[in-house]
N, C-alpha and C positions, 0 to 999 in steps of 0.2 A: 269872323268873315261869314257872310251869308252867301248861299248859292241859290239862284232861282231854280224853280222846278225844271225848267228846260235847260239842261246842261249838256255837256259833250264828254265823251270818253275817248281818250287817246290811249292806244295800245301799241307798245313797242315790243316786237318779238326779236330776241337776239340769242346768242349762244352764251352759256354760262362761262366759257373760257375767253370770251371777247374782252379785250383790254383796251383802255384808253388812258394815256398818261400814267401808266403804272398801277392803275386800279381797275377792278372789274367794271366793265362798261355800264352794267345795270346800276351799280353804285354811283357812278359819275352822273348818270341820268337823274337819279333821285336827288343827288346833291344840287344839280342844276335846277331842278324843279323847285327845290326849297329856296335856293338863291333868288329865283324869280317870284317867290311868294305865291306859288300855285297852291290850290286848296289841299293837295295831298297826293301821295304816290304810294303804290304798293307793288312789291316784287313777288312774283309767284314762280317757283321752280317746277318745271314740267317733269313728268316721269317717262314720257315718250313723245317723240315727234320727229318730223322731217321738214325740210324746207325746199328751196328752189333746186338744190342739187340732188334731191331725192334720197340722201343718205339718212338712214334711220338712226336716231339716238335714243337709247333706252337706259333705264336704271335697273334692268333685270340683273340678277346676281351673276349669271353666267356671261353676260354681255355688258359689263360695266362701261359706261360711256363717260368720258371726261369733258364732254361738251353738251350737257343736257339743255333743253330749251328753257329760256327764262322770259317771262312776260312782265313788263313794267306797265302798270295801269295808272293813269292820272285822270281825275274828273275835275272839270272846272268849266267856265264859260268859254266859248270858242275864241274870243279875242285874246283871252289870257293864255290859252293853250297855244295860240299862234306865236307867242313869244319864245317858245322853246323849239319850234320847228327848225329854224336855222341851225341851232346847235345839233339837233338830231340829224339833219342833213349832212353835217360835217363828220359826226362821229359814228353813225351806223353805216358800216361798210357792207355788211351782209345782214339781212333781216327783213322784217316787214313792219310797216307802220300803218295803223288804221285809225280812223276817226269816225265816231258814230254818235248819234243823238241818244241821250239817256234822260230818263225822268228821275230827278232827285227827290227822294221821299223825305230824307232827313240828313242834315249835316250840322252837327253840333259838337262843341267841345266843352269840357268841364272848365270852370273858372279856376279850379284848383290846379296848380302846377305840380305835375308828378315828377318825382326825383328818381 
């Protein structure tokens, strides 16, 4: 799959403990992105953050949080990203979803299948 230089970045901010159909929400989002043949998805776990309720979540040793922030990032063209929006609207009960333009420098994969 090729990506044009003018791509879009979809970011979904959720909590690590958010669940959908028995699995972590971030995992379900990545699986849905794969099912929709989007270019790729990455999940990043935050070490500190707060959202609309202003409750601070942190990974500090003395204040262990069980609901650290998680960010799912997906880069593709806007039309293809729009295919996952209805799913996100259904499953993201608390969180933030953003969409921004990005310049794709390189998107390649090896012809060799990794095991």
